[in-house]
C-alpha positions in Angstrom: 0.1 0.0 0.1 1.4 3.3 -1.0 0.2 6.4 0.9 1.5 10.0 1.3 3.9 10.2 4.3 4.4 13.6 5.7 6.3 15.1 8.5 5.3 17.7 10.9 7.8 20.4 12.0 7.3 19.5 15.7 10.7 17.8 15.7 12.2 21.0 14.6 10.3 23.3 16.8 13.7 25.0 17.9 14.3 25.8 14.1 12.5 28.1 11.6 9.7 26.9 9.3 12.0 27.1 6.5 14.9 25.4 7.9 12.6 22.5 9.3 11.1 22.1 5.6 14.7 21.9 4.3 15.5 19.0 6.9 12.2 17.4 6.0 12.9 17.3 2.5 16.3 16.1 3.0 14.9 13.2 5.0 12.7 12.1 1.6 9.2 13.4 2.6 6.9 14.9 0.3 4.8 16.9 2.8 4.9 19.1 5.8 2.5 19.4 8.4 1.8 21.7 11.2 2.2 24.4 8.8 2.4 28.0 10.8 -1.0 29.5 9.6 -3.3 31.2 11.9 -6.8 32.9 11.5 -4.9 36.1 11.9 -2.1 35.4 9.5 -1.2 38.3 7.0 -1.3 37.9 3.1 2.4 38.2 3.4 3.0 35.7 6.0 1.0 33.3 4.0 3.0 34.0 0.8 6.2 33.5 2.6 5.3 30.3 4.2 4.2 28.7 0.8 7.3 30.0 -0.7 9.4 28.3 2.1 7.8 25.2 1.5 7.9 25.2 -2.3 11.5 26.2 -2.3 12.2 23.0 0.0 9.9 20.9 -2.6 7.4 20.1 0.1 3.6 20.2 -0.2 2.3 22.2 2.9 -0.6 19.9 3.3 -1.8 20.2 6.8 -2.3 23.1 9.2 -2.9 22.7 13.0 -5.4 24.9 14.4 -7.5 25.6 17.6 -10.9 27.0 18.5 -11.5 30.4 20.4 -14.6 29.3 22.2 -13.9 32.0 24.8 -14.8 34.6 22.4 -18.6 33.3 22.0 -20.1 31.4 19.3 -20.4 34.0 16.6 -16.9 35.4 17.1 -15.4 31.9 17.1 -17.0 31.0 14.1 -15.9 33.8 12.4 -12.5 33.5 13.4 -12.5 29.7 12.3 -13.7 30.5 8.9 -10.8 32.9 8.3 -8.4 30.2 9.8 -10.0 27.9 7.0 -9.5 30.5 4.4 -5.9 30.9 5.2 -5.4 27.2 5.2 -6.6 27.1 1.7 -4.6 30.0 0.7 -1.4 28.5 1.9 -2.3 25.5 -0.1 -3.2 23.0 2.5 -5.8 20.3 2.3 -6.2 19.4 5.9 -7.0 21.6 9.0 -6.4 19.6 12.1 -8.1 20.2 15.3 -7.6 19.0 19.0 -11.0 19.3 20.2 -11.9 20.7 23.6 -12.7 19.9 27.1 -15.9 18.0 27.9 -18.0 21.0 29.6 -17.4 22.9 26.3 -18.6 20.1 23.9 -21.9 21.7 23.0 -20.4 25.0 21.7 -17.5 23.3 19.8 -19.8 20.9 17.8 -21.9 23.9 17.2 -19.1 25.7 15.9 -17.6 22.7 13.6 -21.1 22.1 12.2 -21.3 25.8 11.5 -18.0 26.0 9.5 -18.2 22.7 7.8 -19.9 23.9 4.8 -17.3 26.8 4.6 -14.6 24.3 4.7 -16.2 22.1 1.9 -16.4 24.9 -0.4 -12.8 26.0 0.3 -11.6 22.5 -0.4 -10.2 22.0 3.2 -11.0 18.9 5.1 -11.5 19.3 8.9 -10.1 16.3 11.0 -10.1 15.8 14.7 -7.4 13.8 16.7 -7.5 12.3 20.0 -6.1 14.8 22.4 -8.0 14.2 25.7 -11.5 16.1 26.7 -13.9 15.2 24.0 -11.5 12.9 22.1 -10.2 10.7 24.8 -11.2 7.6 23.5 -12.2 5.9 20.2 -15.9 6.1 21.4 -15.4 9.6 21.7 -14.1 9.8 18.2 -17.0 8.3 16.9 -19.3 10.2 18.8 -17.6 13.2 17.5 -18.1 12.4 13.9 -21.8 11.4 14.4 -22.4 14.7 16.1 -20.8 16.7 13.1 -22.3 14.4 10.4 -20.8 16.6 7.4 -18.6 15.1 4.5 -16.0 17.9 5.1 -15.4 16.6 8.7 -13.5 13.3 9.7 -11.1 11.8 12.3 -7.2 12.1 12.4 -5.9 8.8 14.1 -3.1 9.4 16.6 -2.2 6.1 18.1 0.1 7.7 20.6 -2.1 10.1 21.9 -4.7 7.3 22.9 -1.9 6.0 25.1 -0.7 9.4 26.3 -3.9 11.0 27.4 -5.3 7.6 29.2 -1.7 6.9 30.5 -1.4 3.9 29.2 -5.1 2.5 30.3 -6.1 2.5 26.6 -4.2 1.2 23.7 -5.0 2.1 20.0 -5.1 -1.3 18.6 -8.2 -2.7 19.8 -11.4 -1.7 18.3 -9.4 0.1 15.3 -12.0 -1.6 12.8 -14.7 0.6 14.4 -13.0 3.9 13.7 -11.3 3.2 10.4 -13.9 4.0 8.0 -14.2 7.4 9.4 -10.3 8.2 9.7 -9.3 10.8 6.8 -5.7 11.6 8.1 -3.3 9.8 10.6 -0.6 11.0 12.9 2.5 8.5 13.2 3.4 9.1 17.1 4.5 6.3 19.7 4.5 6.5 23.1 6.1 5.2 26.3 4.8 5.2 29.8 7.3 5.3 32.6 6.3 5.1 36.2 2.8 6.2 35.2 4.4 9.1 33.3 3.6 9.1 29.2 5.9 10.5 27.0 5.4 10.8 23.2 9.1 12.0 22.3 9.6 8.6 21.1 10.8 7.6 17.7 8.1 5.3 16.1 8.5 1.7 16.6 10.4 2.3 19.9 7.4 2.6 22.2 4.1 0.9 23.0 2.1 1.4 19.8 1.9 -1.6 17.3 2.1 0.1 14.0 1.6 -2.9 12.2 -1.7 -3.6 13.6 -2.7 0.3 13.4 -1.8 0.9 9.9 -3.4 -2.7 8.8 -6.4 -2.1 10.7 -6.7 1.5 8.9 -5.9 0.3 5.3 -8.3 -2.5 5.9 -11.0 -0.2 6.7 -10.4 1.8 3.6 -8.0 4.5 4.9 -6.2 6.2 2.0 -5.4 9.4 3.5 -2.0 10.9 4.3 0.2 9.9 7.3 2.2 12.5 9.3 5.3 11.9 11.7 4.9 14.1 14.5 7.4 13.3 17.1 10.7 11.5 17.4 13.3 11.2 20.1 16.4 13.4 20.3 17.2 17.0 20.9 20.4 17.7 18.9 19.9 18.2 15.1 21.9 15.3 14.0 19.9 12.8 16.2 16.6 14.3 15.2 17.5 14.2 11.6 18.5 10.4 11.9 15.2 9.5 13.6 13.0 11.6 11.4 14.5 9.7 8.4 14.3 6.5 9.9 10.9 6.9 10.9 9.8 7.4 7.2 11.8 4.1 6.2 10.0 2.4 9.3 6.5 3.2 8.0 7.3 3.0 4.6 8.4 -0.8 5.0 5.2 -1.6 7.0 2.9 0.0 4.4 4.7 -2.0 1.7 3.6 -5.1 3.3 -0.3 -4.3 3.3 
């Protein structure tokens, strides 16, 4: 199975976006995720971001955003629509969201339902990842999908976060057949739990996630979307580059068997 494998800029948070793009491209990736675009980004900033990705030979295909529920529904909707427009302008196909706390679930889902049509018209897919709160478990992800009920909205499956936010009580492999049909994007992230403390700054394949089962389950459930490496171990640039490159090879080898 051949799928798009991108890398987020999270491993390169200590470097500029342009520098991150250069390293990601050298590691053999085609796409960059977590592109730094916001609701208040200027036209000049968006142009510079597109240029940096293009000069590295990368597609800036995923932006990570957030809602501003504290502003009230109307202002939050307006802000999210501006974010969607900027995501489209930078050339990204996906807007990743992390949900919210359970006490804000009603206004959150009202917001997402309100902007879904706007996203569809802009050619942007909204994709929600497990991040605690209303997206803690697979049941929560399925419930979120059902509540939004729009073709522009789907789930981003992040196996490492299933472990991280439950401190190892839940794992991403069981019941993956239930969530796979609604997954539109995927995050490649591993996790370890040491003395009850979870850690996702782990190179994929060196933690608790069984990626063969996760990716196999997703593909069997008709998943054909992009995957993005989010975290690797290492603090020094050479170590990060090595782990970013090896992660692509690790995932590519698994996909080749599917």
